VOVO-330650 format. One record per atom (N, C-alpha, C, O): x, y, z. Coordinates in nm, 2 decimals. Layout:
N
- east, north, up
- X, Y, Z
...
END
This chain:
222
- east, north, up
- 13.82, 12.91, 11.23
- 13.76, 13.00, 11.09
- 13.66, 13.06, 11.08
- 13.56, 13.00, 11.11
- 13.63, 13.23, 11.03
- 13.55, 13.30, 11.07
- 13.46, 13.30, 10.92
- 13.50, 13.35, 10.81
- 13.32, 13.21, 10.94
- 13.23, 13.21, 10.82
- 13.07, 13.24, 10.89
- 13.03, 13.20, 11.00
- 13.02, 13.32, 10.81
- 12.88, 13.37, 10.82
- 12.79, 13.31, 10.71
- 12.85, 13.26, 10.62
- 12.67, 13.30, 10.70
- 12.55, 13.35, 10.65
- 12.53, 13.47, 10.62
- 12.56, 13.55, 10.70
- 12.47, 13.50, 10.47
- 12.47, 13.63, 10.43
- 12.35, 13.65, 10.36
- 12.26, 13.57, 10.37
- 12.34, 13.76, 10.29
- 12.21, 13.75, 10.20
- 12.19, 13.68, 10.06
- 12.09, 13.64, 10.00
- 12.32, 13.67, 10.05
- 12.34, 13.59, 9.92
- 12.31, 13.40, 9.95
- 12.29, 13.30, 9.87
- 12.31, 13.40, 10.06
- 12.27, 13.23, 10.11
- 12.11, 13.23, 10.11
- 12.07, 13.11, 10.10
- 12.03, 13.30, 10.13
- 11.92, 13.32, 10.12
- 11.85, 13.20, 10.04
- 11.80, 13.10, 10.10
- 11.88, 13.22, 9.89
- 11.81, 13.09, 9.84
- 11.84, 12.94, 9.87
- 11.79, 12.83, 9.85
- 11.94, 12.98, 9.92
- 11.98, 12.80, 9.98
- 11.88, 12.79, 10.10
- 11.80, 12.69, 10.11
- 11.89, 12.86, 10.17
- 11.81, 12.81, 10.32
- 11.66, 12.82, 10.27
- 11.57, 12.76, 10.33
- 11.64, 12.88, 10.18
- 11.48, 12.86, 10.12
- 11.47, 12.73, 10.04
- 11.36, 12.68, 10.00
- 11.57, 12.67, 10.01
- 11.59, 12.55, 9.91
- 11.54, 12.42, 10.05
- 11.46, 12.33, 10.07
- 11.63, 12.48, 10.11
- 11.65, 12.36, 10.26
- 11.47, 12.35, 10.30
- 11.42, 12.25, 10.34
- 11.40, 12.48, 10.29
- 11.32, 12.46, 10.36
- 11.19, 12.43, 10.24
- 11.07, 12.45, 10.28
- 11.21, 12.41, 10.17
- 11.11, 12.37, 10.02
- 11.06, 12.46, 10.00
- 10.99, 12.43, 9.90
- 11.06, 12.59, 10.03
- 11.00, 12.71, 9.96
- 10.98, 12.75, 9.82
- 11.07, 12.80, 9.76
- 10.88, 12.72, 9.78
- 10.84, 12.70, 9.66
- 10.83, 12.85, 9.56
- 10.89, 12.86, 9.46
- 10.76, 12.94, 9.61
- 10.74, 13.07, 9.57
- 10.87, 13.14, 9.53
- 10.98, 13.13, 9.59
- 10.83, 13.21, 9.43
- 10.94, 13.31, 9.41
- 10.97, 13.45, 9.47
- 11.08, 13.50, 9.48
- 10.89, 13.47, 9.51
- 10.86, 13.64, 9.58
- 10.89, 13.58, 9.77
- 10.86, 13.48, 9.83
- 10.95, 13.67, 9.80
- 10.99, 13.67, 10.00
- 10.93, 13.78, 10.02
- 10.97, 13.88, 9.96
- 10.80, 13.80, 10.11
- 10.74, 13.86, 10.17
- 10.80, 13.95, 10.22
- 10.91, 13.93, 10.18
- 10.78, 14.10, 10.35
- 10.85, 14.13, 10.42
- 10.88, 14.07, 10.56
- 10.97, 14.10, 10.63
- 10.79, 13.99, 10.59
- 10.77, 13.93, 10.71
- 10.84, 13.81, 10.69
- 10.87, 13.76, 10.80
- 10.87, 13.73, 10.59
- 10.92, 13.64, 10.56
- 11.12, 13.68, 10.57
- 11.21, 13.62, 10.62
- 11.10, 13.77, 10.51
- 11.25, 13.82, 10.47
- 11.32, 13.88, 10.62
- 11.44, 13.85, 10.65
- 11.23, 13.97, 10.70
- 11.25, 13.99, 10.82
- 11.30, 13.83, 10.94
- 11.40, 13.82, 11.00
- 11.22, 13.76, 10.93
- 11.24, 13.63, 11.00
- 11.32, 13.52, 10.92
- 11.30, 13.40, 10.95
- 11.39, 13.55, 10.86
- 11.52, 13.50, 10.79
- 11.66, 13.54, 10.83
- 11.75, 13.48, 10.88
- 11.62, 13.70, 10.80
- 11.75, 13.80, 10.88
- 11.79, 13.74, 11.04
- 11.89, 13.69, 11.08
- 11.67, 13.76, 11.11
- 11.67, 13.72, 11.23
- 11.72, 13.59, 11.24
- 11.82, 13.58, 11.31
- 11.68, 13.47, 11.19
- 11.72, 13.37, 11.22
- 11.85, 13.32, 11.19
- 11.90, 13.23, 11.26
- 11.92, 13.37, 11.08
- 12.05, 13.37, 11.02
- 12.13, 13.45, 11.13
- 12.24, 13.40, 11.17
- 12.08, 13.55, 11.17
- 12.16, 13.63, 11.26
- 12.19, 13.53, 11.40
- 12.31, 13.51, 11.44
- 12.08, 13.46, 11.46
- 12.11, 13.40, 11.56
- 12.18, 13.30, 11.55
- 12.25, 13.27, 11.65
- 12.20, 13.21, 11.41
- 12.28, 13.10, 11.37
- 12.39, 13.16, 11.36
- 12.45, 13.10, 11.45
- 12.45, 13.22, 11.31
- 12.58, 13.33, 11.30
- 12.63, 13.31, 11.45
- 12.73, 13.26, 11.49
- 12.52, 13.37, 11.52
- 12.61, 13.44, 11.71
- 12.65, 13.26, 11.70
- 12.76, 13.22, 11.69
- 12.55, 13.19, 11.71
- 12.61, 13.05, 11.79
- 12.68, 12.98, 11.77
- 12.74, 12.91, 11.86
- 12.71, 12.99, 11.65
- 12.81, 12.86, 11.55
- 12.97, 12.90, 11.60
- 13.03, 13.01, 11.60
- 12.99, 12.79, 11.64
- 13.16, 12.76, 11.66
- 13.23, 12.68, 11.56
- 13.26, 12.57, 11.58
- 13.27, 12.74, 11.44
- 13.29, 12.62, 11.32
- 13.42, 12.58, 11.35
- 13.51, 12.67, 11.36
- 13.46, 12.43, 11.36
- 13.59, 12.42, 11.36
- 13.57, 12.30, 11.24
- 13.48, 12.25, 11.17
- 13.72, 12.28, 11.24
- 13.78, 12.15, 11.09
- 13.88, 12.16, 11.15
- 13.93, 12.24, 11.22
- 13.91, 11.99, 11.09
- 14.03, 11.91, 11.08
- 14.05, 11.84, 10.95
- 13.95, 11.78, 10.90
- 14.18, 11.84, 10.88
- 14.17, 11.76, 10.79
- 14.36, 11.70, 10.78
- 14.46, 11.73, 10.85
- 14.34, 11.59, 10.68
- 14.48, 11.52, 10.71
- 14.50, 11.48, 10.57
- 14.40, 11.43, 10.52
- 14.59, 11.48, 10.50
- 14.62, 11.45, 10.37
- 14.70, 11.28, 10.35
- 14.81, 11.26, 10.39
- 14.64, 11.19, 10.30
- 14.69, 11.05, 10.31
- 14.72, 11.03, 10.18
- 14.64, 11.04, 10.09
- 14.87, 10.98, 10.15
- 14.91, 10.89, 10.07
- 14.85, 10.80, 10.00
- 14.87, 10.69, 10.05
- 14.78, 10.79, 9.90
- 14.73, 10.63, 9.83
- 14.83, 10.60, 9.69
- 14.78, 10.50, 9.63
- 14.91, 10.63, 9.64
- 15.02, 10.61, 9.55
- 15.02, 10.43, 9.56
- 15.05, 10.37, 9.46
- 15.00, 10.36, 9.65
- 15.07, 10.22, 9.66
- 14.93, 10.18, 9.70
- 14.92, 10.08, 9.77
- 14.81, 10.25, 9.67
- 14.70, 10.18, 9.74
- 14.63, 10.26, 9.84
- 14.68, 10.36, 9.89
- 14.52, 10.20, 9.88
- 14.43, 10.30, 10.04
- 14.54, 10.20, 10.15
- 14.57, 10.09, 10.11
- 14.58, 10.24, 10.23
- 14.61, 10.23, 10.32
- 14.51, 10.13, 10.41
- 14.39, 10.15, 10.40
- 14.59, 10.03, 10.50
- 14.52, 9.93, 10.55
- 14.40, 10.01, 10.67
- 14.29, 9.96, 10.70
- 14.46, 10.11, 10.73
- 14.41, 10.17, 10.83
- 14.28, 10.23, 10.81
- 14.20, 10.24, 10.90
- 14.25, 10.28, 10.68
- 14.18, 10.35, 10.62
- 14.04, 10.28, 10.61
- 13.97, 10.31, 10.51
- 13.98, 10.20, 10.71
- 13.89, 10.10, 10.66
- 13.77, 10.14, 10.65
- 13.68, 10.05, 10.63
- 13.71, 10.31, 10.64
- 13.60, 10.35, 10.64
- 13.57, 10.34, 10.45
- 13.46, 10.33, 10.40
- 13.71, 10.35, 10.36
- 13.70, 10.36, 10.26
- 13.60, 10.19, 10.16
- 13.66, 10.09, 10.12
- 13.49, 10.22, 10.15
- 13.42, 10.07, 10.16
- 13.32, 10.15, 10.03
- 13.27, 10.26, 10.03
- 13.33, 10.02, 9.93
- 13.23, 10.03, 9.83
- 13.30, 10.06, 9.69
- 13.41, 10.11, 9.69
- 13.23, 10.04, 9.58
- 13.31, 10.07, 9.47
- 13.28, 10.25, 9.43
- 13.36, 10.32, 9.37
- 13.18, 10.29, 9.48
- 13.21, 10.45, 9.40
- 13.29, 10.52, 9.44
- 13.34, 10.60, 9.36
- 13.35, 10.50, 9.59
- 13.44, 10.54, 9.63
- 13.62, 10.55, 9.59
- 13.71, 10.63, 9.61
- 13.60, 10.42, 9.54
- 13.72, 10.38, 9.51
- 13.73, 10.46, 9.34
- 13.83, 10.53, 9.30
- 13.62, 10.45, 9.26
- 13.60, 10.51, 9.14
- 13.65, 10.66, 9.16
- 13.73, 10.70, 9.08
- 13.59, 10.75, 9.28
- 13.61, 10.83, 9.27
- 13.76, 10.90, 9.30
- 13.80, 11.01, 9.26
- 13.84, 10.82, 9.37
- 13.95, 10.83, 9.40
- 14.06, 10.77, 9.27
- 14.17, 10.80, 9.26
- 13.97, 10.68, 9.19
- 14.07, 10.68, 9.08
- 14.18, 10.79, 9.02
- 14.15, 10.91, 8.98
- 14.29, 10.73, 9.03
- 14.39, 10.81, 8.94
- 14.48, 10.93, 9.02
- 14.57, 11.00, 8.99
- 14.39, 10.89, 9.19
- 14.47, 11.00, 9.24
- 14.58, 10.95, 9.33
- 14.57, 10.83, 9.37
- 14.71, 11.03, 9.37
- 14.80, 10.98, 9.42
- 14.78, 10.98, 9.61
- 14.82, 10.90, 9.69
- 14.70, 11.10, 9.63
- 14.66, 11.10, 9.75
- 14.48, 11.15, 9.75
- 14.39, 11.15, 9.67
- 14.49, 11.19, 9.89
- 14.34, 11.20, 9.95
- 14.32, 11.30, 10.02
- 14.44, 11.32, 10.05
- 14.27, 11.39, 10.09
- 14.22, 11.44, 10.20
- 14.09, 11.45, 10.24
- 13.98, 11.48, 10.19
- 14.15, 11.41, 10.37
- 14.04, 11.35, 10.47
- 13.95, 11.51, 10.52
- 14.00, 11.61, 10.46
- 13.86, 11.53, 10.60
- 13.82, 11.66, 10.65
- 13.69, 11.59, 10.72
- 13.62, 11.50, 10.68
- 13.68, 11.67, 10.85
- 13.59, 11.68, 10.93
- 13.53, 11.85, 10.99
- 13.59, 11.95, 11.03
- 13.42, 11.83, 10.97
- 13.40, 12.03, 11.02
- 13.24, 12.00, 11.08
- 13.16, 11.91, 11.06
- 13.24, 12.09, 11.16
- 13.14, 12.10, 11.23
- 13.09, 12.29, 11.30
- 13.17, 12.38, 11.32
- 12.97, 12.27, 11.31
- 12.94, 12.42, 11.35
- 12.92, 12.42, 11.52
- 12.89, 12.52, 11.57
- 12.95, 12.31, 11.60
- 12.99, 12.30, 11.69
- 12.81, 12.31, 11.79
- 12.72, 12.38, 11.75
- 12.78, 12.23, 11.90
- 12.63, 12.20, 12.00
- 12.59, 12.35, 12.01
- 12.47, 12.36, 12.02
- 12.68, 12.48, 12.02
- 12.57, 12.56, 12.05
- 12.46, 12.58, 11.93
- 12.35, 12.63, 11.95
- 12.51, 12.53, 11.79
- 12.40, 12.54, 11.74
- 12.26, 12.46, 11.72
- 12.16, 12.48, 11.65
- 12.30, 12.37, 11.80
- 12.19, 12.30, 11.82
- 12.11, 12.33, 11.95
- 11.99, 12.31, 11.95
- 12.18, 12.38, 12.07
- 12.11, 12.44, 12.17
- 12.01, 12.57, 12.14
- 11.90, 12.60, 12.18
- 12.08, 12.62, 12.05
- 12.01, 12.79, 11.97
- 11.85, 12.72, 11.90
- 11.74, 12.78, 11.89
- 11.89, 12.58, 11.85
- 11.74, 12.58, 11.74
- 11.66, 12.52, 11.84
- 11.54, 12.56, 11.84
- 11.70, 12.39, 11.96
- 11.59, 12.40, 12.03
- 11.55, 12.50, 12.15
- 11.45, 12.47, 12.20
- 11.61, 12.59, 12.18
- 11.57, 12.71, 12.26
- 11.45, 12.77, 12.16
- 11.36, 12.84, 12.20
- 11.46, 12.74, 12.00
- 11.36, 12.83, 11.96
- 11.27, 12.72, 11.95
- 11.16, 12.78, 11.93
- 11.24, 12.62, 11.95
- 11.10, 12.54, 11.94
- 11.03, 12.55, 12.08
- 10.92, 12.51, 12.10
- 11.10, 12.61, 12.18
- 11.05, 12.65, 12.29
- 10.92, 12.75, 12.24
- 10.80, 12.72, 12.25
- 10.96, 12.90, 12.17
- 10.90, 12.98, 12.18
- 10.85, 13.02, 12.01
- 10.77, 13.11, 11.99
- 10.91, 12.94, 11.90
- 10.82, 12.94, 11.78
- 10.89, 12.86, 11.68
- 11.00, 12.90, 11.63
- 10.82, 12.72, 11.63
- 10.85, 12.63, 11.60
- 10.90, 12.70, 11.46
- 11.00, 12.65, 11.41
- 10.83, 12.79, 11.38
- 10.88, 12.85, 11.24
- 11.04, 12.88, 11.25
- 11.13, 12.82, 11.20
- 11.05, 12.97, 11.35
- 11.17, 13.03, 11.39
- 11.31, 12.86, 11.38
- 11.42, 12.86, 11.34
- 11.25, 12.76, 11.44
- 11.30, 12.67, 11.48
- 11.38, 12.56, 11.35
- 11.49, 12.50, 11.34
- 11.24, 12.59, 11.28
- 11.28, 12.54, 11.13
- 11.34, 12.58, 11.03
- 11.38, 12.52, 10.94
- 11.33, 12.79, 11.06
- 11.42, 12.83, 10.95
- 11.57, 12.82, 11.00
- 11.67, 12.80, 10.93
- 11.56, 12.83, 11.14
- 11.72, 12.80, 11.20
- 11.78, 12.68, 11.14
- 11.89, 12.68, 11.08
- 11.71, 12.60, 11.14
- 11.80, 12.46, 11.12
- 11.82, 12.46, 10.95
- 11.92, 12.39, 10.90
- 11.75, 12.52, 10.90
- 11.77, 12.52, 10.72
- 11.89, 12.63, 10.73
- 11.99, 12.66, 10.66
- 11.86, 12.68, 10.83
- 12.04, 12.82, 10.84
- 12.11, 12.73, 10.86
- 12.20, 12.73, 10.77
- 12.13, 12.64, 10.94
- 12.26, 12.57, 11.02
- 12.27, 12.49, 10.88
- 12.38, 12.49, 10.85
- 12.20, 12.42, 10.80
- 12.26, 12.32, 10.71
- 12.31, 12.41, 10.63
- 12.42, 12.37, 10.59
- 12.30, 12.51, 10.59
- 12.34, 12.61, 10.45
- 12.48, 12.65, 10.50
- 12.58, 12.64, 10.42
- 12.49, 12.71, 10.67
- 12.61, 12.69, 10.70
- 12.73, 12.60, 10.67
- 12.83, 12.62, 10.60
- 12.70, 12.49, 10.75
- 12.79, 12.39, 10.72
- 12.84, 12.37, 10.59
- 12.96, 12.33, 10.56
- 12.74, 12.41, 10.52
- 12.77, 12.38, 10.36
- 12.89, 12.51, 10.31
- 12.97, 12.51, 10.22
- 12.86, 12.59, 10.38
- 12.96, 12.74, 10.35
- 13.08, 12.69, 10.40
- 13.17, 12.66, 10.32
- 13.11, 12.66, 10.53
- 13.19, 12.62, 10.59
- 13.31, 12.52, 10.53
- 13.43, 12.53, 10.53
- 13.21, 12.40, 10.49
- 13.29, 12.33, 10.36
- 13.35, 12.33, 10.26
- 13.45, 12.26, 10.22
- 13.27, 12.46, 10.18
- 13.29, 12.51, 10.04
- 13.39, 12.60, 10.08
- 13.47, 12.61, 9.99
- 13.44, 12.69, 10.21
- 13.56, 12.78, 10.22
- 13.69, 12.65, 10.27
- 13.80, 12.69, 10.24
- 13.68, 12.55, 10.33
- 13.76, 12.50, 10.33
- 13.84, 12.41, 10.20
- 13.96, 12.37, 10.19
- 13.73, 12.40, 10.11
- 13.77, 12.35, 9.99
- 13.84, 12.40, 9.91
- 13.93, 12.35, 9.85
- 13.78, 12.54, 9.91
- 13.82, 12.68, 9.86
- 13.97, 12.67, 9.87
- 14.04, 12.68, 9.76
- 14.01, 12.66, 9.98
- 14.19, 12.70, 10.02
- 14.23, 12.62, 9.98
- 14.31, 12.64, 9.89
- 14.19, 12.47, 10.03
- 14.31, 12.37, 9.97
- 14.29, 12.37, 9.80
- 14.39, 12.33, 9.73
- 14.15, 12.43, 9.71
- 14.21, 12.40, 9.57
- 14.31, 12.52, 9.55
- 14.40, 12.49, 9.48
- 14.32, 12.65, 9.61
- 14.39, 12.73, 9.59
- 14.53, 12.71, 9.64
- 14.63, 12.77, 9.59
- 14.53, 12.62, 9.73
- 14.66, 12.59, 9.75
- 14.76, 12.47, 9.66
- 14.88, 12.47, 9.63
- 14.64, 12.36, 9.62
- 14.70, 12.30, 9.53
- 14.75, 12.33, 9.40
- 14.86, 12.30, 9.34
- 14.65, 12.40, 9.37
- 14.68, 12.45, 9.21
- 14.81, 12.55, 9.20
- 14.86, 12.56, 9.08
- 14.86, 12.59, 9.26
- 15.01, 12.64, 9.31
- 15.08, 12.56, 9.24
- 15.15, 12.60, 9.15
- 15.04, 12.42, 9.27
- 15.15, 12.29, 9.31
- 15.13, 12.22, 9.15
- 15.21, 12.14, 9.11
- 14.99, 12.27, 9.05
- 14.95, 12.18, 8.95
- 14.84, 12.10, 8.98
- 14.77, 12.03, 8.90
- 14.83, 12.12, 9.07
- 14.74, 11.95, 9.11
- 14.58, 12.01, 9.11
- 14.54, 12.13, 9.12
- 14.51, 11.93, 9.10
- 14.40, 11.94, 9.08
- 14.26, 11.88, 9.23
- 14.29, 11.78, 9.28
- 14.17, 11.93, 9.26
- 14.11, 11.84, 9.35
- 13.95, 11.79, 9.32
- 13.86, 11.86, 9.28
- 13.95, 11.67, 9.35
- 13.73, 11.62, 9.28
- 13.68, 11.70, 9.38
- 13.74, 11.77, 9.46
- 13.54, 11.69, 9.36
- 13.47, 11.71, 9.44
- 13.46, 11.65, 9.61
- 13.51, 11.55, 9.65
- 13.40, 11.70, 9.66
- 13.36, 11.60, 9.83
- 13.31, 11.50, 9.80
- 13.26, 11.49, 9.69
- 13.30, 11.38, 9.88
- 13.25, 11.28, 9.86
- 13.21, 11.21, 10.03
- 13.32, 11.18, 10.09
- 13.14, 11.19, 10.07
- 13.04, 11.22, 10.18
- 13.01, 11.03, 10.21
- 12.96, 10.96, 10.12
- 13.06, 10.98, 10.35
- 13.00, 10.86, 10.42
- 12.82, 10.89, 10.38
- 12.75, 11.00, 10.39
- 12.77, 10.77, 10.33
- 12.62, 10.78, 10.23
- 12.63, 10.83, 10.12
- 12.52, 10.82, 10.06
- 12.70, 10.87, 10.05
- 12.71, 10.89, 9.91
- 12.72, 10.73, 9.83
- 12.79, 10.64, 9.86
- 12.64, 10.72, 9.73
- 12.68, 10.61, 9.67
- 12.62, 10.49, 9.71
- 12.50, 10.47, 9.75
- 12.74, 10.42, 9.70
- 12.71, 10.28, 9.78
- 12.80, 10.27, 9.90
- 12.81, 10.16, 9.95
- 12.87, 10.40, 9.96
- 12.95, 10.41, 10.06
- 12.88, 10.42, 10.18
- 12.85, 10.53, 10.20
- 12.85, 10.33, 10.27
- 12.75, 10.30, 10.39
- 12.78, 10.40, 10.46
- 12.90, 10.44, 10.48
- 12.64, 10.47, 10.53
- 12.67, 10.56, 10.63
- 12.70, 10.50, 10.75
- 12.66, 10.59, 10.82
- 12.74, 10.42, 10.81
- 12.77, 10.34, 10.93
- 12.92, 10.34, 10.92
- 12.98, 10.29, 11.02
- 13.03, 10.41, 10.80
- 13.13, 10.39, 10.82
- 13.18, 10.55, 10.88
- 13.30, 10.59, 10.90
- 13.10, 10.61, 10.90
- 13.10, 10.74, 11.00
- 13.17, 10.73, 11.10
- 13.24, 10.83, 11.14
- 13.15, 10.62, 11.18
- 13.26, 10.62, 11.31
- 13.36, 10.53, 11.31
- 13.42, 10.52, 11.42
- 13.40, 10.47, 11.23
- 13.52, 10.44, 11.21
- 13.60, 10.58, 11.06
- 13.71, 10.56, 11.00
- 13.55, 10.66, 11.05
- 13.63, 10.81, 10.98
- 13.67, 10.87, 11.11
- 13.79, 10.87, 11.13
- 13.57, 10.91, 11.18
- 13.59, 10.99, 11.30
- 13.68, 10.94, 11.39
- 13.77, 11.01, 11.43
- 13.68, 10.77, 11.43
- 13.79, 10.78, 11.50
- 13.93, 10.78, 11.41
- 14.03, 10.81, 11.47
- 13.94, 10.74, 11.30
- 14.06, 10.76, 11.22
- 14.13, 10.91, 11.26
- 14.25, 10.94, 11.28
- 14.03, 10.99, 11.27
- 14.07, 11.10, 11.24
- 14.06, 11.17, 11.40
- 14.09, 11.29, 11.40
- 14.03, 11.14, 11.46
- 14.03, 11.18, 11.61
- 13.96, 11.29, 11.65
- 14.00, 11.38, 11.71
- 13.81, 11.27, 11.60
- 13.74, 11.39, 11.60
- 13.70, 11.40, 11.74
- 13.69, 11.51, 11.80
- 13.68, 11.29, 11.81
- 13.59, 11.37, 11.93
- 13.71, 11.46, 12.04
- 13.69, 11.54, 12.13
- 13.81, 11.41, 12.01
- 13.93, 11.50, 12.09
- 13.96, 11.61, 12.03
- 13.97, 11.71, 12.09
- 13.99, 11.60, 11.91
- 14.03, 11.75, 11.82
- 13.91, 11.83, 11.79
- 13.91, 11.95, 11.83
- 13.81, 11.80, 11.74
- 13.64, 11.93, 11.75
- 13.54, 11.90, 11.80
- 13.45, 11.99, 11.79
- 13.51, 11.78, 11.89
- 13.41, 11.76, 11.96
- 13.33, 11.68, 11.85
- 13.21, 11.66, 11.89
- 13.35, 11.63, 11.76
- 13.25, 11.56, 11.69
- 13.27, 11.39, 11.71
- 13.36, 11.31, 11.69
- 13.14, 11.37, 11.76
- 13.11, 11.22, 11.79
- 13.01, 11.19, 11.71
- 12.96, 11.27, 11.64
- 12.96, 10.98, 11.72
- 12.90, 10.97, 11.62
- 12.84, 10.86, 11.70
- 12.90, 10.77, 11.76
- 12.69, 10.86, 11.67
- 12.62, 10.75, 11.75
- 12.61, 10.63, 11.70
- 12.68, 10.60, 11.60
- 12.51, 10.53, 11.78
- 12.57, 10.41, 11.70
- 12.51, 10.40, 11.61
- 12.57, 10.33, 11.52
- 12.39, 10.44, 11.57
- 12.33, 10.45, 11.42
- 12.38, 10.51, 11.32
- 12.33, 10.52, 11.21
- 12.52, 10.57, 11.36
- 12.58, 10.63, 11.23
- 12.58, 10.81, 11.26
- 12.68, 10.88, 11.23
- 12.45, 10.88, 11.32
- 12.41, 11.02, 11.33
- 12.54, 11.09, 11.43
- 12.59, 11.06, 11.53
- 12.57, 11.23, 11.31
- 12.71, 11.28, 11.38
- 12.61, 11.38, 11.49
- 12.49, 11.43, 11.48
- 12.70, 11.39, 11.59
- 12.68, 11.48, 11.71
- 12.83, 11.60, 11.77
- 12.93, 11.58, 11.84
- 12.78, 11.72, 11.71
- 12.70, 11.76, 11.69
- 12.63, 11.75, 11.53
- 12.70, 11.78, 11.44
- 12.48, 11.70, 11.52
- 12.43, 11.74, 11.37
- 12.49, 11.81, 11.24
- 12.52, 11.76, 11.13
- 12.50, 11.94, 11.31
- 12.54, 12.01, 11.17
- 12.66, 12.00, 11.20
- 12.73, 12.08, 11.26
- 12.71, 11.86, 11.12
- 12.88, 11.85, 11.08
- 12.88, 11.76, 10.94
- 12.79, 11.71, 10.89
- 13.00, 11.74, 10.91
- 13.05, 11.71, 10.78
- 13.17, 11.63, 10.76
- 13.28, 11.68, 10.77
- 13.16, 11.50, 10.73
- 13.29, 11.43, 10.67
- 13.29, 11.42, 10.53
- 13.20, 11.41, 10.45
- 13.44, 11.43, 10.52
- 13.48, 11.44, 10.36
- 13.56, 11.36, 10.27
- 13.68, 11.38, 10.30
- 13.55, 11.30, 10.19
- 13.70, 11.30, 10.14
- 13.71, 11.33, 9.99
- 13.62, 11.30, 9.91
- 13.85, 11.42, 9.94
- 13.87, 11.47, 9.82
- 13.99, 11.41, 9.74
- 14.10, 11.39, 9.80
- 13.98, 11.40, 9.63
- 14.10, 11.35, 9.57
- 14.20, 11.42, 9.53
- 14.16, 11.53, 9.50
- 14.34, 11.41, 9.52
- 14.41, 11.49, 9.48
- 14.48, 11.47, 9.33
- 14.60, 11.43, 9.34
- 14.44, 11.48, 9.24
- 14.52, 11.47, 9.13
- 14.62, 11.54, 9.00
- 14.65, 11.65, 9.03
- 14.65, 11.51, 8.92
- 14.76, 11.57, 8.83
- 14.65, 11.63, 8.74
- 14.65, 11.75, 8.72
- 14.55, 11.54, 8.69
- 14.47, 11.61, 8.58
- 14.33, 11.66, 8.65
- 14.29, 11.60, 8.75
- 14.25, 11.77, 8.59
- 14.14, 11.78, 8.59
- 14.05, 11.69, 8.63
- 14.01, 11.62, 8.53
- 13.97, 11.67, 8.76
- 13.89, 11.56, 8.76
- 13.77, 11.58, 8.87
- 13.79, 11.56, 8.99
- 13.67, 11.61, 8.82
- 13.55, 11.62, 8.89
- 13.49, 11.53, 9.02
- 13.41, 11.54, 9.12
- 13.58, 11.43, 8.96
- 13.57, 11.30, 9.11
- 13.42, 11.27, 9.03
- 13.37, 11.32, 8.93
- 13.38, 11.15, 9.12
- 13.26, 11.05, 9.06
- 13.10, 11.15, 9.07
- 13.05, 11.21, 9.17
- 13.06, 11.15, 8.97
- 12.96, 11.24, 8.95
- 12.83, 11.19, 9.00
- 12.77, 11.09, 8.95
- 12.79, 11.25, 9.12
- 12.65, 11.19, 9.23
- 12.51, 11.20, 9.16
- 12.50, 11.27, 9.06
- 12.43, 11.16, 9.19
- 12.33, 11.19, 9.10
- 12.19, 11.12, 9.20
- 12.22, 11.07, 9.31
- 12.07, 11.13, 9.16
- 11.95, 11.09, 9.26
- 11.96, 10.92, 9.23
- 11.94, 10.85, 9.33
- 11.99, 10.86, 9.11
- 12.01, 10.71, 9.12
- 12.08, 10.64, 9.16
- 12.05, 10.52, 9.16
- 12.23, 10.69, 9.23
- 12.29, 10.64, 9.30
- 12.30, 10.65, 9.42
- 12.38, 10.57, 9.49
- 12.23, 10.74, 9.47
- 12.22, 10.82, 9.56
- 12.09, 10.70, 9.71
- 11.97, 10.69, 9.70
- 12.19, 10.64, 9.84
- 12.15, 10.56, 9.88
- 12.06, 10.62, 10.02
- 12.05, 10.57, 10.13
- 12.02, 10.72, 9.98
- 11.92, 10.76, 10.08
- 11.77, 10.79, 9.96
- 11.66, 10.79, 10.01
- 11.79, 10.80, 9.83
- 11.66, 10.83, 9.75
- 11.54, 10.80, 9.81
- 11.46, 10.89, 9.83
- 11.51, 10.65, 9.85
- 11.37, 10.63, 9.90
- 11.31, 10.72, 10.01
- 11.19, 10.72, 10.04
- 11.41, 10.79, 10.08
- 11.35, 10.87, 10.18
- 11.38, 10.99, 10.13
- 11.36, 11.07, 10.22
- 11.43, 11.06, 10.02
- 11.44, 11.17, 10.03
- 11.35, 11.31, 10.00
- 11.31, 11.32, 9.88
- 11.33, 11.41, 10.09
- 11.26, 11.45, 10.10
- 11.25, 11.56, 9.97
- 11.14, 11.60, 9.94
- 11.34, 11.59, 9.91
- 11.32, 11.71, 9.80
- 11.27, 11.58, 9.66
- 11.21, 11.64, 9.57
- 11.30, 11.45, 9.65
- 11.25, 11.38, 9.54
- 11.11, 11.41, 9.54
- 11.04, 11.45, 9.44
- 11.05, 11.35, 9.69
- 10.93, 11.39, 9.70
- 10.83, 11.51, 9.66
- 10.71, 11.50, 9.65
- 10.89, 11.59, 9.66
- 10.83, 11.74, 9.62
- 10.83, 11.75, 9.44
- 10.75, 11.81, 9.38
- 10.94, 11.67, 9.36
- 10.96, 11.68, 9.22
- 11.13, 11.76, 9.21
- 11.17, 11.79, 9.10
- 11.19, 11.78, 9.30
- 11.33, 11.85, 9.27
- 11.44, 11.78, 9.34
- 11.41, 11.67, 9.40
- 11.54, 11.83, 9.34
- 11.67, 11.76, 9.40
- 11.76, 11.85, 9.54
- 11.73, 11.97, 9.55
- 11.84, 11.80, 9.61
- 11.92, 11.87, 9.69
- 12.00, 11.99, 9.59
- 11.99, 12.11, 9.60
- 12.07, 11.93, 9.50
- 12.13, 12.02, 9.44
- 12.26, 11.94, 9.42
- 12.31, 11.97, 9.31
- 12.31, 11.85, 9.49
- 12.44, 11.80, 9.49
- 12.45, 11.69, 9.35
- 12.55, 11.63, 9.33
END
């Protein structure tokens, strides 16, 4: 899938950087353009997906479906989409290379990569929405391990189920961190009625105690 950062993504990149000024000076703007270009060139986006029938309940082999919130998210759905996406290890190599020369470039590139992986996921989701709306079906929002009361530790079970190592080179460390880091796994409910899924908020987020956005008096936007 061909995706790339554009000037419309700059506000999101700045949000990840926790940049709180309204105006961007010329030097920062040029630096943003340079870092966006470096990440666009380094990224090798890949994704896989699987549609699972849940009309008779959650299949026994979907052991990663844990917690009350995800069950509420899937409530009323007959099927769910499982997806995994990554920008590839080349992005991390580029960021590490930048750290040697210019730490500020590396920080901006990291924020660029975080934004780009969301752009990738949004693009995948948009394709699914278009496809299923033709059938009169609707999609919920994405729900990932680590949201609500679904533990981040289920990432390993999720990736094993999806065979991500072989198919897109996505692995998970013992602590549940995805490798490459700029990767996402998610679950989307397919319903017959419009349903945005479980509303996520700061109060139910299981990383709220360590959230860098909340410490600054803002939110991640999710």
